[in-house]
N, C-alpha and C positions, 0 to 999 in steps of 0.2 A: 258316570252317567249324569247327564244334565238334569236339573230340577224339572224342566219342561217335559223331558222324556219320562221321568219318573211318574209325573201326574198322568201322562197319557197311558202308561202301563197300568196304573191303578184304574183308569176309566175302562180299560179292556177287561180287567178283572170284574168290574161292576157289571159289564155286559155278560160275562161268563156266569156269574151268580144269578143274574136276572133270568138267563136262559134256563138254568137248573131249577129255578123257582117258578117257572112259567105254569100258570093254571092252578097253583097251590093255595092262593089266598093266605099267605103267611103274615103274621103280625109280630111287631117288636115293641118292647118297652124300654125306656131309658131313665135311669135315676142319676141326676146331676147333683154333686155335692160341691160346696165351696163358692168361689168368687165368680164375677162376671166373665172372666177369661175362660173359666171352665164351662160356663153356660154357652159362650161363643164356640168353644170346641165341640160341645154337644150338638149345636146346630149344624156343624160340619159333619159330624157322625150321622145325624139324622138325614142330612142331605144325601150322603153316600148310601145309607141303608135303604131309603125310600126309592132311590134309583135302582136298587137291586131287587125291588119287587115286594118289599115289606110295607105294611101300613101300621101306623102307630096305635097303640092301645094303652090305656092307663091301668088295665087289669092284668096283673102278672100271671093269673091263672090261664089266660088264653094266649100267652106270648110264646112264639116259636124262637125268638131271639131276645135275650135279656142282656142289656148293656148297662154297665156301671161306669160313670166318669167320676173319679174319686178326688178328694182333697185331703191334704195331710197337715193342714195348719193347726187343727185342734184334735185332741185325743178322742173326743166323742165321735168324730167321723169314722174312726177305726171300728168302734163298737157298733155303729150303725151299719157299716159295710158287712161285717161278719154276721150280724143278725139277719140282714136281708139275703145274703148268700146262703145261709143256713135254711131259710124259708124256701128257697128255690129248689132244694134237693128233691122234695116230693113232687114238685111240678115237672122237673126234668125227668124223673122216673116215669111219670105219667104220659108226657107228650114229647119227650126227647128235646126239650128246650136247649138251645145253644147258649151258654153263659160266657160272656166276654167282659173283662174288667180292665179298664185303662185309667189314665190320669196320673196325677202327682204321686199318689200313694204307691203306685207300682214302681216308682224309681227308688223305693226304700227296700233294701234286701231283707230286712227282718219281717217285713209285711209279706213279700212274695214267698219267703220260706214258710211262713205260717199258712198261707193259702195252699201251697203244695202239700203241706203235711196234713192239714185239717180239712181241706176242701178239695180233694183230688178230682172231683167231678167237674171242675172248671175247665172250659174248653180253650179259651184264649186270654192271655195276659199281654197287654201292650202298654208302652210307656208314653210319656209326653212328647218324645222326639220321633215316635213312629206312628202317630195317629193317622197320618196320610196313607199308611199301608194297610189300613183295616180291610179294604176289599180283598186284597191278596191273602191276608190272614184268614178271613172268613172262608174264602174259596178253598184254601188248603184244608181247613178244618172240616168242611163239608165233604170235599172230594176224597180226602185221604184218611178221614176220621182220626187225624193227629191232634194232639194237644200242642198249642202254639205258645211259645214264649218269645215275644218280640220287643225286647228292651235293649236300648243302647245307653251307655253312660258318658257319651260325648255330646257336646252341644249339637242340637238338630239344625237342619236347614229350614229356611222359610219357603213353603210351597204355595204358590198362587193358583187361583182358579179351581180350587176344590169345590165340589157341590156343597150347597148349604141350604138348609130348610129353616127359615126364620120363624121364631115363635110369635112375632107380632107383625102386623101389616103396616104399622106406622112408626114404630121405634126399632132401631137396629144398633147393635154393637159392632164396632169395627176395630179389630186389633191392629195397633200400629207398631208394636214391638213385643218381643218375647224375652224372658229371662230377667236377671237382676244381678248387679255387681256390688250391691251394698253390704251384704253379709251382716245384717243386724243379728245380734247374738241370740235372740229368741226365735229366729225365723229359719225355716227349712227350705224356703222357696228357691234360693240360688242353687241349692244342691239337687233339686228335682226339676227345675225349669232351665238351669244352665245360665250361661253368661248372656248379657244383653245383645240382642240382634234386632235391628230396626228394619222395617219394610221400606222399600223405595217409595219416595213421595208420589211418583206417578201411579204406582199400584194402589196406594191408599186413596188418592183422589179419584181414580177411575172407579173404585168400588163405591165411594160415596156418591158420585155422579149417577151411577146406575141405580143406586137406592133412591135417589131423588126422582129419577125418571119413573120409578115404579111406585111413587106415591109416599115414600117414607118422609116423615117430617122431623123426627128427632134422632140424632146420631150421638152415640157415646163412644169416644175414643178410648181404647183400652191398652193398658200395659202395666207391668208390675211397678214401673217407675216412669210414667208417661213423659214427664218434663225433662228426662234425660234423652229423649228421642234424638237420634242423629241420622238425618237423611243424606249425609255426605255432602260433597261439593257439587253444585248444579249451576247451570248457566241460566240466569234470570235477568231479562231486560238488557242483555249484552254484557252482564257482569257475572263473574264467578263468585258465588256466595256459599257460605256454610249453612246448609238448610237444617234449621232446628225446630223445636216444638212451636215457638212463636210464629214461624213462617207457616207451619202446617195449620195452626188455628186460623190465621188470616185467609189462607187459601180455601179451607173448608167453609169459612164464613161467606165467601164469595160465590159458593155453589147455589144456583137458583133452585128453589123448591125446598131446601132445608130450612127449617124455622127455629130449631133448637140444637145447640151443641153442648154436650157435657163431656167430662173426661175424668177417669180414675185410673190408678191412684198416683198423684204426684208426690214428690219428696220435698220437704221444706228446704233442704240444702240446694236444690236445683231450681228454686223459684226465682229466676233471674228477672231483672228489670224489664227485659223485652217481652217476657211472658206476661208479666203484670200489665204492661201497656197493651198487649194484644187482647187480653181479657177486657180491659177498659174500652178499647176501640171497637171491638167486634160485637155488634148488636145482637147476634144470634147466640153468643156464648152465654150460658146461664150464669147468673151472678151468685149462685151457690157453689162455693169452691170447697172441695174436700181436702183438708190440710191435716194429715195424720200427726198427732202429738206424741202418743204412746206414753209419755210421762212428762210431768211438769218440773221434775227435778233434774238440774244440770248434772248432778252426780249419777243419777240413774241413766240419763241419756248417754253419758260417757260409757257406762257399763254395757248399755244396749248397742253401742257403736252407731249412734244415730247421726253424729257429726254436726250437731248444732247444740246450743245451750238454750236454757229457758229464756234468757234475755234476747237472744237472736230470734227465737220463735215469736216472742211478743213484739219485737221491732218489725218483723216481717208482717205480722197481723196489722200493726199500726200503719205501715206503708201501704198495704193492700187496701185497707179501709179508706185511707186518705185519697188514693188514686181511683178507686172503683166505686162509683155511686151505687147505693143500695146493696152492697156486698153483704152476704151472710156466709157463715162458715160451718162446716161439719167436720168431725174428727174421729179418730180412733184412739182409744186409751186402754192400755194393759194395766191391770191391777195385780199386784203381788209378784212382780218379777223378782228373781233371786237377789237378795240383799236389800230390798226396799224397806227402809225404816219408816217410822211414823212421820218423821219430819219430811222425808221424801214424798210420802203420800199427801201431806198437807200442801206441799208445793204444787202437786197436780190439781188439788182442789182450788188453789189460788189462781192458777191459769184459767180454769173453767169459770170461776167467778168473774175474772177480768174480761175474757173474750166473749162470753155469753153465746156459745155455739148454738146454731139452729138445730143440729142433730149431733148426738154423741153415740158412737158405737163402742160399747164397753165390753171388755173381755177379761175374764179371770185367767191369769197366766197358766198355760198348759205346756209342760215340758215336752220337747220334741227330740227324739233320739237323733244324734248326729250334729246337733247344734252346740255352740259354746255354752249357752244357757243351761243346757241339760247337765253339763259337767260341773257347774258351779255348786259349791258345798252349802252355801247359805240360803237354801230354799226356804220359802215362807210357808208356815203351816196353813193348811186349807181353811181352818176356822178363821184365821186372821184375814186371809184373802177374801173370804165371803163377807166378813164384817166391813172391810174397806169398800168392797163392791157395793154393798147396801148403802153406805154413806155417800158414795159418788152418785149412785142412782137417785137418791133422795134430793141431792143438790141439782142434778140435771133436770129432774122432773119439776122442781120448783121454778126453774128457768123457762121450761117449755111453755107453761101457762102464760108467763110474762111475754115471751116471744110471740105467742099465738095472738095475743090481744091486738098487736099492731096490724094484723090482717083484717080485723073486723071493720066493715064499711068500705073496704077497698075493692077495686075491680081487678080480678086476676085472670090471666090467660091459663086455661086448664086443658091439658091433653087428656081426653076421655078414654079410659082404658077398658071399661066394661061395667058389669053390674057389681054392686058391693057384695063382698063375701058374707057380711052380716045381715044384709037386707036386700033381697033380690028385686025389690021394688025401687031401689035407689041406684043411681049410677055413681061411679067413682073415677077420679082422675088425679093428676098431679100438676101443681104449679111449677113455674120455672125454678122456684126454690125447693122443689121436691116435697112440698106439703101435700098430704092426701086431702082431697076435697070430695065430699059426698053431696049429691043433689038429686032432685027429681027432674026427670027428663026422658025424652024418647030414646029408645035404643038405637035409632038412626044416628045419634050423635057419637056413638062409639067409633074410635079411630079418627076423631076430628079434634081440632083445637078450638075452644069456644071461650067467650068471656063470661065470667060468673062474678056476682057480688057476694062477698063473704059476709054471712049474717051471724055466725056464732062459732065459738071454738070449743073443742071437746078433748083436750089433751093430745090424743094421738091422731086427730083429724079435725078438719074444718068443715063447717056446713055452708054450702053455697046456694045461690038462687040465680036462675037464668034472668 
């Protein structure tokens, strides 16, 4: 069956469920765990579910359909899922709520085995490669009162033109590729998301153009490893070229109406010169680049199977800063991976001191069943992991204040996202370098990009003035 026909079949199931739900005023809730790719998947699930006649609620007590889109990168996600599913048993008994669980965690057999054993009241379990079939799964569950297991362990196809309900009216994520080929020894992603599959350039550009026409200003290009994107061979200006990530950045940059372009997550080993040049040349590409480090120790990077050394990483940073004016960097760092010595950890601190990252996402290593890291014998005691984490956090926070000071007195373009969570009388938004800015202003400014003067810094946010 062709991919186009499969999507049409699912749209028919959407209509069937919609007809079954006619006049019932049903509600759904969705809990999304994990990365921006999961958030993008949840937008597709919401798009399908709302076309089937459900309206969204944040209150699980009134939900007729409860959806979970899971992540398996860290252990606490499992505890959170099991806790939430346990809470739903009472609600299901009261109102017959349909419980559906999907996402990365469902590709792990030990998780689905536990769900079947301990939570037999779950109605639908679906994996990362069968998300597009959710309308069919829901229809069968409602019609036949059957429990559905819809998981495949082969790489899924890419399905275009699925319904989608965006969470924002001005910012949108666009997935450009799925899966990962890197097999970092700490990471479960290649096992649950499959091998790399890239979308066709014309499909990506069509989606971005439609978003621009609908008023979206900021686009984030998503993939487990975006800069290994491979659009294949295409004909461009009478020549056959290999269409790579640099080509895509330049083409998205040329789309009228889009004002900001971000991307996550790249891999340092794939940061080729043409990508650096595209970032330099494209005025809409934000000059905050996320460049995951994971460890500053060449020894640990080898054990992690990261395919670069400390020296190569620092040379890449030097080259990027030299070529891209006003570049700032963010990163990911894992503390306490198996075998990490005190000297290895000091190497990480050394890189942080030298690069002076704008943002550092710090994680204490969490063992994942099925990865090489989980099988390593020299695991680090939790007490040592936490002490090292605290030392890294102290260093990072000391640099944040220094980094923030350079913004004071500058004029920054800020995309206004809404009211501040801590003060409903203030608005909040983000700069191109992803700094949170709070300021006083009219709520009419929400979902616009405005210029603000930065007047003070407060560690985790800046204060601005119109």
